[in-house]
C-alpha positions in Angstrom: -18.7 18.9 -20.9 -19.6 16.7 -18.0 -17.0 14.1 -19.0 -14.3 16.7 -19.2 -15.1 17.9 -15.7 -15.1 14.3 -14.5 -11.6 13.8 -15.9 -10.3 17.0 -14.4 -11.8 16.2 -11.0 -10.5 12.6 -11.2 -7.0 13.9 -11.9 -7.1 16.2 -8.9 -8.5 13.5 -6.6 -5.9 11.0 -7.8 -3.1 13.5 -7.1 -4.5 14.2 -3.6 -5.0 10.5 -2.9 -1.4 9.8 -3.9 -0.2 12.5 -1.5 -2.2 11.0 1.3 -1.1 7.4 0.6 2.5 8.7 0.1 2.8 6.9 -3.3 3.6 9.9 -5.4 7.3 9.0 -5.4 6.8 5.3 -6.1 4.4 5.7 -9.0 4.4 8.1 -11.9 1.9 10.9 -12.3 0.2 9.0 -15.0 -0.6 6.1 -12.8 -2.1 8.5 -10.1 -4.2 10.3 -12.7 -5.5 7.0 -14.1 -6.4 5.7 -10.7 -8.0 9.0 -9.8 -10.1 9.0 -12.9 -11.1 5.3 -12.4 -12.1 6.1 -8.8 -14.1 9.1 -9.8 -15.9 7.1 -12.5 -16.6 4.3 -10.1 -17.9 6.6 -7.4 -19.9 8.6 -10.0 -21.7 5.4 -11.1 -22.4 4.3 -7.5 -23.5 7.7 -6.2 -25.5 8.7 -9.2 -27.2 5.3 -9.6 -25.7 4.2 -12.9 -24.8 7.4 -14.7 -21.5 9.1 -14.2 -22.6 12.4 -15.7 -25.7 13.5 -13.6 -23.9 16.0 -11.5 -21.2 16.9 -9.0 -22.2 17.2 -5.4 -20.3 17.0 -2.1 -21.3 13.4 -1.7 -20.1 12.5 -5.1 -16.8 14.2 -4.5 -16.2 12.5 -1.2 -17.2 9.2 -2.7 -14.8 9.8 -5.7 -12.0 10.7 -3.3 -12.6 7.6 -1.2 -12.7 5.4 -4.3 -9.4 7.0 -5.5 -7.8 6.2 -2.1 -9.0 2.6 -2.2 -8.0 2.2 -5.9 -4.5 3.6 -5.1 -4.1 1.3 -2.1 -5.0 -1.7 -4.3 -2.6 -0.6 -7.0 0.2 -0.2 -4.3 -0.5 -3.7 -3.0 -0.5 -5.2 -6.5 2.7 -3.3 -7.4 4.5 -4.4 -4.2 3.6 -8.1 -4.9 4.7 -7.9 -8.5 8.1 -6.3 -7.7 9.0 -8.6 -4.8 
């Protein structure tokens, strides 16, 4: 059950991060969701000291959102370099 919650939260955080970075038009929803999930997992591992399924706290959510923003920014830079 914890993994499903992580995926749902990652989807939402990826969508919010794409709105903030204004990349929702340039990339598809799938890319935003994948980046959000990856950010949530990375932050979960860092905040919960190695396990992504310990629990959801305000700190973990903020860290997951920050990681989604950073991941999306990196994806935007890579995509810009590949297309130009």
